[in-house]
C-alpha positions in Angstrom: 200.5 -61.9 32.8 200.0 -58.1 31.8 196.3 -58.7 31.0 193.4 -57.8 33.1 189.5 -57.8 32.9 187.9 -54.7 32.7 184.1 -54.2 33.0 181.8 -52.6 30.5 178.4 -51.3 31.2 175.8 -53.8 29.4 176.1 -53.5 25.7 174.8 -54.6 22.5 177.7 -54.5 20.7 181.3 -53.7 21.2 184.5 -52.9 18.6 187.8 -52.3 19.5 190.8 -51.0 18.0 194.1 -52.2 19.9 196.3 -49.8 17.8 194.8 -46.6 18.8 193.6 -47.7 22.2 190.0 -47.4 21.5 186.6 -49.3 22.1 183.2 -48.4 21.4 180.5 -49.9 23.3 176.8 -49.8 22.3 174.2 -49.9 24.5 170.2 -50.8 24.8 169.5 -47.1 25.7 171.0 -46.0 22.5 174.4 -44.6 23.9 178.0 -45.3 22.1 180.6 -45.2 24.7 184.0 -44.3 23.8 186.2 -46.4 26.2 190.1 -46.8 26.9 191.3 -50.2 25.3 192.3 -52.4 27.1 191.2 -50.9 30.4 187.8 -50.3 29.0 187.9 -47.0 31.1 184.7 -44.8 29.9 186.3 -41.5 28.4 182.8 -39.8 26.5 179.2 -40.8 25.9 177.5 -40.0 22.8 173.7 -40.5 21.9 173.3 -42.3 19.1 169.5 -42.1 18.7 169.3 -45.8 17.1 170.2 -49.2 18.8 173.2 -50.7 17.4 172.7 -54.2 17.8 175.8 -55.5 15.6 178.7 -53.6 14.6 182.2 -54.2 12.5 185.2 -51.7 12.9 187.5 -50.8 9.9 189.9 -48.6 11.9 192.1 -48.1 9.0 189.5 -45.9 7.3 187.9 -45.1 10.6 184.2 -46.6 9.5 182.2 -48.4 11.8 179.7 -50.7 10.0 176.5 -51.1 12.1 173.3 -53.0 12.2 170.8 -50.4 13.3 167.4 -51.3 14.8 164.8 -48.6 15.2 163.4 -49.0 18.5 159.7 -49.2 17.6 160.6 -52.9 15.9 162.0 -54.0 19.0 159.8 -55.9 20.6 162.0 -56.4 23.9 165.8 -55.3 24.4 166.5 -59.1 25.2 165.9 -60.2 21.8 167.1 -58.5 18.8 166.6 -61.6 16.3 163.4 -59.8 14.7 164.8 -56.1 14.7 164.4 -54.5 11.9 166.3 -51.7 10.6 169.2 -50.4 7.7 172.5 -51.1 7.8 174.4 -48.0 8.3 178.1 -46.9 8.0 179.5 -44.4 10.7 182.5 -42.0 10.2 184.3 -42.9 13.6 187.7 -41.8 12.7 187.9 -38.6 14.9 187.0 -41.1 17.9 189.8 -43.3 17.0 192.2 -40.2 16.8 191.1 -39.8 20.5 189.1 -36.4 19.3 185.8 -35.4 20.4 183.0 -35.6 17.5 181.6 -31.7 17.5 178.4 -30.6 19.2 176.7 -31.7 21.9 177.4 -35.2 22.6 173.6 -35.7 24.0 172.1 -34.2 21.4 173.5 -35.5 18.1 173.7 -38.4 15.9 176.9 -40.3 14.8 177.8 -38.8 11.1 176.8 -41.0 8.5 178.7 -42.1 5.5 176.8 -41.7 2.0 
């Protein structure tokens, strides 16, 4: 009864952390949208520089595990089955704590955990 459907821009992957009220959506144009959850209202947008087409969130540690496609390996954005690129781990803990990432969101990449 208390649930309502939200609308999210077309995306390749979406993860959510109900405890923090945060969802992260990854778009074809290489943006990450930080959304409210469950309302799915856009809070911030960040340039990732990569096509993140599969993602899993470890909210407890603030880590995002992502299958990342290099744009040059993607023949069409409608079919990512043949995409090539590394599996990458990103530090998204500040986003789950409702903090912005430092720097210009449209000129930076997500912090990579090594």
